[in-house]
C-alpha positions in Angstrom: -6.6 -139.1 6.1 -8.0 -141.8 8.3 -6.1 -143.1 11.3 -6.9 -146.4 13.0 -5.7 -146.7 16.7 -4.3 -150.0 17.9 -4.2 -150.9 21.6 -0.7 -152.0 22.5 -1.3 -152.5 26.2 -0.4 -150.7 29.4 -2.0 -147.4 28.4 -0.4 -147.2 25.0 -2.3 -146.9 21.7 -0.5 -146.7 18.4 -1.8 -144.5 15.6 -1.3 -145.4 11.9 -2.2 -143.8 8.6 -4.8 -145.7 6.6 -4.5 -147.3 4.1 -0.7 -147.3 4.1 -0.4 -148.2 7.9 2.5 -145.7 8.2 3.2 -144.9 11.8 1.9 -141.4 12.9 2.5 -141.6 16.6 1.0 -142.8 19.8 -1.6 -141.9 22.5 -0.2 -142.4 26.0 -2.2 -142.7 29.2 -0.9 -140.9 32.3 -1.4 -142.3 35.9 -4.2 -139.7 36.4 -6.0 -141.4 33.4 -5.6 -138.4 31.1 -4.0 -139.1 27.7 -1.5 -137.2 25.5 -0.8 -137.5 21.8 2.8 -138.2 21.0 3.4 -137.6 17.2 6.2 -139.3 15.4 8.8 -136.9 14.1 7.9 -135.7 10.7 4.5 -137.4 10.7 1.2 -135.9 9.6 0.4 -135.4 13.3 3.2 -132.8 13.7 1.8 -129.6 15.1 -1.2 -131.2 16.8 -2.2 -130.1 20.3 -0.7 -132.9 22.4 -3.1 -132.5 25.4 -3.6 -133.7 28.0 -7.1 -134.9 27.1 -9.6 -136.4 29.5 -10.1 -139.6 27.5 -8.9 -141.6 24.5 -12.1 -140.7 22.6 -11.3 -137.0 23.1 -7.8 -137.5 21.8 -9.1 -139.5 18.8 -11.5 -136.7 18.0 -8.7 -134.2 17.9 -6.6 -136.5 15.7 -9.6 -136.8 13.3 -10.0 -133.1 13.0 -6.2 -132.5 12.6 -6.1 -135.1 9.8 -9.4 -134.1 8.2 -10.5 -137.8 8.4 -11.7 -140.5 10.7 -9.9 -141.8 13.8 -11.1 -144.8 15.7 -10.3 -148.2 17.2 -8.7 -150.6 14.7 -10.6 -153.7 13.9 -8.4 -156.7 14.4 -9.1 -159.9 12.6 -10.5 -162.7 14.8 -9.4 -166.2 14.2 -11.4 -169.2 15.3 
């Protein structure tokens, strides 16, 4: 399963399942700039090692392995 990650602001990234866009959880940045994965209850991220991880990229790599898919930054549509 693929999982796009959407930046929500203030050190919070939301993780959704693709293509359904069902919520899987969030990645949260701590004041020391490490990040943790916070799975939604009952989501496919249940049982993942939550961290802390040194970077968002490291957390996305762990999510990709856990889901046996890709995990990366979501592409948002740009409007003129």
